[in-house]
Structures are given as structure tokens and as C-alpha cells.
C-alpha positions in Angstrom: -10.5 6.6 -6.6 -8.4 6.7 -9.8 -7.6 10.3 -9.2 -6.3 9.4 -5.7 -4.2 6.6 -7.2 -2.7 9.0 -9.7 -2.1 11.7 -7.1 -0.3 9.1 -4.9 1.7 7.9 -7.9 2.7 11.4 -8.8 3.8 12.2 -5.2 5.7 8.9 -5.1 7.6 9.3 -8.3 8.4 12.9 -7.4 10.3 11.8 -4.4 13.0 10.0 -6.4 15.8 11.3 -8.5 17.3 9.5 -11.5 15.6 7.0 -13.7 14.6 3.6 -12.4 14.1 0.9 -15.0 12.2 -2.4 -14.8 12.6 -5.5 -17.0 9.2 -7.0 -17.7 8.7 -10.8 -18.0 8.7 -10.5 -21.8 12.1 -8.8 -21.8 10.9 -5.2 -22.4 12.6 -2.5 -20.3 10.3 0.2 -19.1 10.4 3.1 -16.6 9.5 2.2 -13.0 5.9 3.3 -12.3 4.8 3.3 -8.7 1.2 3.2 -9.7 1.6 -0.5 -10.5 2.6 -1.2 -6.9 -0.1 1.1 -5.5 -2.8 -0.5 -7.7 -1.7 -4.1 -6.9 -1.6 -3.4 -3.1 -4.9 -1.7 -3.2 -6.4 -4.6 -5.1 -5.1 -6.9 -2.3 -6.8 -4.7 0.2 -10.0 -4.7 -1.8 -9.9 -8.5 -2.2 -9.9 -8.7 1.6 -12.7 -6.1 1.9 -10.3 -3.9 3.9 -10.9 -0.1 3.9 -8.1 2.2 2.8 -7.9 5.2 5.0 -5.2 7.9 5.2 -2.9 5.7 7.3 -3.1 2.9 4.7 -2.7 5.3 1.8 0.5 6.5 3.5 1.7 2.9 4.1 1.1 2.0 0.5 3.0 5.1 -0.7 5.8 4.4 1.7 6.1 0.8 0.4 6.3 2.1 -3.2 8.9 4.7 -2.2 10.8 2.0 -0.3 10.8 -0.4 -3.3 12.0 2.4 -5.6 14.8 3.2 -3.2 15.8 -0.4 -2.9 16.0 -0.7 -6.7 18.2 2.4 -6.9 20.5 1.0 -4.2 20.7 -2.5 -5.5 20.6 -2.4 -9.3 22.9 -0.7 -11.8 20.5 -1.7 -14.6 16.9 -2.6 -14.8 15.3 -4.6 -12.0 13.3 -7.7 -12.8 9.6 -7.6 -12.1 9.9 -10.7 -9.9 12.4 -8.9 -7.7 10.1 -5.9 -7.4 7.3 -8.1 -6.4 9.5 -9.7 -3.7 10.3 -6.2 -2.4 6.6 -5.3 -2.2 5.9 -8.6 -0.3 8.7 -7.8 2.2 7.4 -4.3 2.6 3.9 -5.5 3.4 5.3 -8.0 5.9 7.4 -5.4 7.6 4.3 -3.3 8.0 2.6 -6.2 9.6 0.1 -6.5 6.8 0.3 -10.3 6.7 -3.1 -11.0 5.2 -2.5 -8.4 2.5 0.9 -9.9 1.7 -0.6 -13.3 1.4 -3.4 -12.1 -0.9 -0.8 -10.2 -3.0 1.4 -13.3 -3.2 -1.5 -15.6 -4.1 -2.6 -13.3 -6.9 0.9 -13.2 -8.2 1.3 -17.0 -8.0 -2.0 -17.5 -9.8 -1.0 -15.2 -12.6 2.3 -17.0 -13.0 0.5 -20.4 -13.2 -1.9 -18.9 -15.8 1.0 -17.7 -17.9 2.7 -21.1 -17.7 -0.5 -23.0 -18.6 -1.1 -20.9 -21.6 2.0 -22.4 -23.4 1.8 -25.9 -21.8 0.8 -28.5 -24.4 0.0 -31.1 -21.7 -2.3 -28.6 -20.0 -4.1 -28.0 -23.4 -4.6 -31.7 -23.9 -5.8 -32.1 -20.2 -8.4 -29.4 -20.7 -9.7 -31.1 -23.8 -9.8 -34.6 -22.2 -11.6 -33.1 -19.2 -14.0 -31.4 -21.6 -13.3 -27.9 -20.4 -16.5 -26.0 -21.4 -14.6 -23.0 -22.9 -12.8 -25.4 -25.2 -15.5 -27.8 -26.3 -18.1 -25.1 -26.7 -15.8 -22.9 -28.7 -17.8 -23.4 -31.9 -21.5 -23.9 -31.5 -21.7 -25.2 -35.1 -19.8 -28.3 -34.3 -20.8 -31.2 -32.1 -17.9 -31.7 -29.7 -18.9 -35.4 -29.1 -18.0 -36.3 -32.7 -14.6 -37.8 -33.2 -13.6 -35.5 -36.1 -14.5 -32.4 -34.0 -12.5 -33.8 -31.0 -9.5 -34.4 -33.4 -9.8 -30.8 -34.6 -10.1 -29.4 -31.1 -7.0 -31.4 -30.0 -5.0 -30.2 -33.0 -6.1 -26.7 -32.3 -5.3 -26.9 -28.6 -1.8 -28.3 -29.3 -1.2 -25.8 -32.1 -2.2 -22.9 -30.0 -0.1 -23.9 -27.0 3.0 -24.5 -29.2 2.4 -21.3 -31.1 2.5 -19.2 -28.0 5.6 -21.0 -26.8 7.3 -20.2 -30.1 6.2 -16.5 -30.4 8.3 -13.8 -29.0 7.4 -13.3 -25.3 6.1 -9.7 -26.0 3.7 -11.0 -28.6 2.5 -13.9 -26.6 2.1 -11.8 -23.5 0.2 -9.1 -25.4 -2.2 -11.7 -26.8 -2.8 -13.2 -23.3 -3.5 -9.8 -21.9 -6.0 -9.0 -24.7 -3.9 -6.2 -26.1 -3.7 -7.9 -29.5 -5.2 -11.0 -31.1 -2.8 -13.4 -32.8 -5.2 -14.9 -35.4 -5.3 -18.5 -36.3 -2.9 -19.8 -33.7 -5.2 -22.8 -33.2 -4.9 -24.8 -36.4 
């Protein structure tokens, strides 16, 4: 399947002329890569247990081409990732793929919420107060019912949330994606 995705991406990028740029959420500017759209739409199909036949492959490629064309027509500089996602949603809706559009949109919304929660101090405190298993079981050598451990966990949760809100977006984003590990962010 990866070979198919790469073949489609190559065919899609070969249709355009000129360089299309994208501004990522962390401010980095990268080349437009249709494989990101193709993969995301295919993931939405998969989440719905929908088969992808030749007609669907063509639709997905056409949506990627349409998005690339829209970016070229509308933007003099890099397009923001959110604008590209909106164009993908509209393309799915225009092709009457309403359930795929909803799944794509819900996934995108959930990722946005995850990113926001990662730097929200109130969310970090809420997780600790609600005894989130991932947080209270972080260190098996400490009893999370003891006050001093709870104090340390609270300090760590607040420290970690504030650290990621202070770090450059590129570093914070890379840590959240697992590309790097920012050591000792948590007190």
C-alpha cells in the first residue's frame, strides 16, 4: 500500500509547476507534499472501514491536485496548514464523501485539542486531581497516595505544561510527536 501511496504522490506532484510552500503550525515553512493529504484521506477511509478502489484512488488524487491548484491560485507565499485542511474538507464534501469529511474533520479537531491540552496548566492539574493513571503511575517507586508524592506530581505537571508553552513551537511539537525528548521538563 505504501508503494501505491508513493506512486500517487509522485503522479500528483508531477502535475504541478512551480514550488508550493506550506507553513506548519510551529512556523516552519516546507514544500507542499501531496502524500500528506493522500495519507490523511486514506486514514479517514480506513477509520470507516471503507474500501479504496481505483475510483476512490482517483478521487483522492484529484482532491490533492485541487488543493495544490487552489494554493497556487490563492497564495503568494506559504499556505497555512489549517487552510490546506479546510480545502481538503471542501474537496471531500464536493465529492459527496460526507462521512469521510466528518471523520477527517474529527481527527483534525482531536489533534488540535491534544496539542492545546499539552501546554494547558489547568488541564495538567485536572488530570492529577482526577488521578489520571498515566500521571499517577508514572513512577512505580513512589506511592501516589502520599502527600509528598502528590505535591511532586503536581509540581511536575505544572512545570511540564509551562515548559512546553515556553519552548519554541518547533521543539514543543517535535517532543509531542516523539521526534525528540526534552529531558526534565517536569520538575
